[in-house]
C-alpha positions in Angstrom: 20.9 -5.6 3.1 19.4 -8.7 2.8 15.8 -9.3 1.4 14.4 -12.6 2.9 11.9 -14.6 0.4 8.8 -16.1 2.3 7.1 -17.5 -1.5 7.7 -18.9 -4.3 6.8 -16.8 -7.5 3.9 -17.7 -9.3 3.6 -18.5 -13.1 2.5 -16.5 -15.6 -0.9 -16.0 -16.0 -2.4 -18.6 -18.6 -5.7 -19.2 -20.1 -8.6 -19.5 -17.4 -11.9 -21.7 -17.9 -15.1 -19.5 -18.5 -16.5 -20.9 -15.1 -13.7 -19.6 -12.8 -13.9 -16.8 -10.4 -13.2 -13.5 -11.4 -11.8 -10.0 -10.0 -10.7 -6.6 -10.9 -7.6 -5.7 -12.1 -8.7 -2.1 -12.7 -12.1 -2.3 -14.7 -10.7 -5.3 -16.2 -12.0 -9.1 -15.3 -9.2 -11.2 -14.4 -9.2 -14.7 -12.8 -8.8 -14.7 -9.3 -5.9 -17.2 -9.3 -3.9 -14.6 -11.7 -4.7 -11.3 -10.2 -1.3 -11.3 -8.2 0.9 -11.7 -11.2 -1.1 -9.3 -13.0 -0.2 -7.0 -9.9 3.4 -8.0 -10.2 3.7 -7.0 -13.8 2.3 -3.9 -13.2 5.0 -2.9 -10.7 7.5 -4.2 -12.6 7.0 -1.9 -15.5 6.1 1.3 -13.1 9.1 0.2 -10.4 12.2 2.3 -12.0 10.2 5.4 -12.1 7.9 4.8 -9.3 8.9 7.4 -6.9 9.4 10.0 -9.7 5.7 9.8 -11.0 4.2 10.1 -7.4 6.2 12.7 -6.6 4.9 14.5 -10.6 1.2 13.1 -10.6 0.6 14.2 -6.9 2.7 17.3 -7.2 4.7 16.4 -4.3 1.9 16.3 -2.0 2.0 12.2 -1.5 5.2 13.5 1.0 2.8 15.3 3.1 0.1 12.8 3.3 3.0 10.2 4.3 3.9 12.3 7.2 0.5 13.1 8.6 -0.4 9.1 8.5 2.6 8.4 10.3 2.2 10.9 13.0 -1.4 9.7 13.4 0.0 6.2 14.2 1.6 7.7 17.3 4.6 5.6 17.4 7.0 5.1 20.4 10.5 4.8 20.7 11.3 0.8 20.5 8.1 0.1 18.6 8.6 -2.9 15.8 6.4 -2.1 12.9 5.4 -4.1 9.9 5.3 -1.7 6.6 3.0 -4.0 4.4 3.1 -3.6 0.6 6.1 -1.3 1.8 7.8 -0.7 -1.9 10.2 1.7 -1.9 10.4 2.5 1.6 8.6 6.1 2.5 6.8 5.1 5.2 9.1 2.7 6.4 11.9 5.4 6.5 9.3 7.8 8.1 8.5 5.3 10.9 12.2 4.8 11.4 12.9 8.1 12.3 10.6 7.8 15.1 10.9 4.6 16.8 14.6 5.2 17.5 17.9 3.2 17.8 15.9 0.4 19.9 12.7 0.2 17.2 13.0 -1.7 13.9 10.8 -1.7 11.0 10.0 -4.9 8.5 9.2 -3.9 5.0 7.0 -6.7 3.4 6.0 -6.7 -0.2 5.6 -9.4 -2.8 7.5 -7.4 -5.5 11.0 -7.5 -5.8 11.4 -5.0 -8.3 10.0 -2.2 -5.7 11.9 -3.4 -2.9 15.2 -3.2 -5.1 14.4 0.1 -6.4 14.2 1.6 -3.0 17.2 0.0 -1.6 19.4 3.0 -2.4 17.3 5.4 -0.7 17.2 3.1 2.4 21.3 2.7 2.3 21.4 6.4 2.0 19.1 7.3 4.9 21.0 7.4 8.7 17.6 5.5 9.6 17.9 2.6 6.6 19.5 -0.2 9.2 16.4 -0.3 11.4 14.7 -1.7 8.2 14.5 -5.1 7.6 13.0 -7.0 4.4 10.8 -9.7 3.7 9.3 -10.6 0.3 5.9 -12.3 0.3 2.4 -12.2 0.3 0.6 -9.8 2.4 -2.4 -12.3 2.4 -0.3 -15.1 4.2 2.3 -13.2 6.3 5.3 -15.3 7.4 5.3 -13.4 10.9 4.0 -14.8 14.3 1.2 -14.1 16.0 1.3 -10.7 18.2 4.8 -9.7 16.4 4.3 -6.2 16.0 3.6 -2.8 18.0 2.4 -1.2 14.8 1.1 -1.9 11.2 0.8 0.4 8.4 0.1 -0.2 4.9 0.2 2.8 2.2 -1.3 2.8 -1.3 -1.1 -0.7 -1.6 -4.1 -2.7 0.0 -6.3 -2.1 -3.1 -3.9 -4.3 -5.2 -4.3 -7.4 -3.2 -6.6 -10.0 -4.3 -8.5 -10.5 -1.2 -8.3 -7.0 0.5 -9.6 -8.1 3.8 -7.5 -10.9 4.2 -4.6 -8.8 4.2 -6.5 -6.4 7.1 -7.0 -9.7 8.8 -3.5 -10.9 8.6 -2.4 -7.5 10.0 -4.8 -7.8 12.7 -3.0 -11.2 13.6 0.4 -10.1 13.6 -0.5 -6.9 15.9 -0.1 -7.3 19.6 -2.9 -6.6 21.9 -3.2 -2.7 21.8 -1.4 -2.4 18.7 -2.1 0.2 16.0 -3.2 -0.3 12.5 -2.8 2.7 10.0 -4.0 2.5 6.3 -3.0 5.6 4.1 -5.1 5.1 0.4 -6.7 7.0 -2.1 -10.0 7.4 -1.7 -12.8 9.7 -3.6 -12.8 13.4 -3.0 -16.2 14.8 -1.3 -16.7 18.5 -3.4 -18.6 17.8 -6.2 -16.8 20.2 -8.6 -13.4 19.1 -7.5 -14.3 15.6 -8.2 -15.1 16.4 -11.5 -11.8 18.0 -12.0 -10.1 14.8 -10.3 -11.8 12.5 -12.6 -10.7 14.6 -15.7 -7.1 14.4 -14.3 -7.5 11.0 -13.4 -8.9 9.5 -16.7 -7.0 11.8 -19.3 -4.1 13.6 -18.0 -2.9 11.0 -15.9 -2.8 8.0 -18.4 -0.9 10.7 -21.0 1.4 11.4 -18.8 2.3 7.9 -17.6 2.7 6.8 -21.4 5.0 9.8 -22.1 7.4 9.7 -18.7 6.2 6.6 -17.0 6.7 4.8 -20.1 3.6 2.6 -19.4 -0.2 4.2 -20.1 -1.7 0.9 -18.8 -0.3 1.3 -15.8 -1.6 4.8 -15.4 -4.7 3.9 -16.8 -5.0 1.1 -13.9 -4.6 3.2 -11.2 -7.4 5.5 -11.1 -9.5 2.9 -12.1 -8.7 0.6 -9.0 -9.1 4.1 -6.8 -12.6 4.2 -8.0 -13.5 0.7 -7.1 -12.0 0.8 -3.8 -14.5 1.4 -0.7 -15.0 4.8 0.6 -14.0 5.9 3.6 -17.1 4.9 5.5 -17.1 1.7 4.3 -13.6 1.4 4.7 -13.9 2.2 8.3 -16.8 -0.5 8.8 -14.6 -3.5 7.1 -11.8 -2.6 9.9 -14.2 -3.0 12.3 -15.9 -6.0 11.1 -12.4 -7.4 11.1 -11.7 -6.4 14.9 -10.2 -3.4 15.1 -11.6 -0.9 17.8 -11.5 3.2 17.9 -11.2 3.3 14.0 -11.1 6.9 13.1 -10.1 8.5 9.6 -9.2 11.8 8.2 -9.4 13.1 4.8 -6.7 14.5 3.1 -6.9 16.8 -0.2 -10.4 16.7 -0.2 -10.7 13.2 0.4 -8.5 12.1 -2.7 -6.3 10.1 0.0 -7.8 9.0 3.5 -6.1 8.0 6.4 -7.5 5.5 8.8 -6.2 4.3 12.1 -7.5 1.7 14.7 -6.5 -0.4 17.6 -6.4 -4.4 17.9 -8.3 -4.8 21.4 
């Protein structure tokens, strides 16, 4: 299965001038121009154990979340679906089950290691032939306007340098009436559960990441990036501001994850 590249990989981050604009990589402040390289190196580090660690750290619930999210899209046979930041193809394969032989999925991700890690799973699936690959920048999609019936992003939008640009590109790539789905980590709503989740996130998760994931920093970045991400109501307002209508969301597991869906007018 070919992976088409739509970008030229950037050079490793170098020294930035003191006056240069900064952005967050977790709680770290990094130069805006370098964040994509920090993200690339992060996912290169975790790619080989990504699926295993997701299942371990979520106790398998991420599979349930993803099935719920795809069901909320109400996909139809024949739909052409964009899977932005598609990684190891979990969402792509779930969508491929629904769209049938006449449908297709374009998995779009900037990280080669993540896509290659997911290829054996795609090849082993009876739906794998429906999945096409493009390696490229989610903020500048190599897709024509109105190319897709639906667009989805799962646990990836918060890693973009400019999150709203990614959503705008999804909006542009959708046909009128096309559906957006965003599945992302969020903030628990019950105080005692939020306190327990904080302990798990900032104490247990990095320790497990160090021992079993091979990288404590990677699993320190994860909870930090989640805490900096907009809450469910704010993300709804962002999507509406971009131009999506009938935006609604569903909290999962007390709000650890949230699914947003919306429509392009």
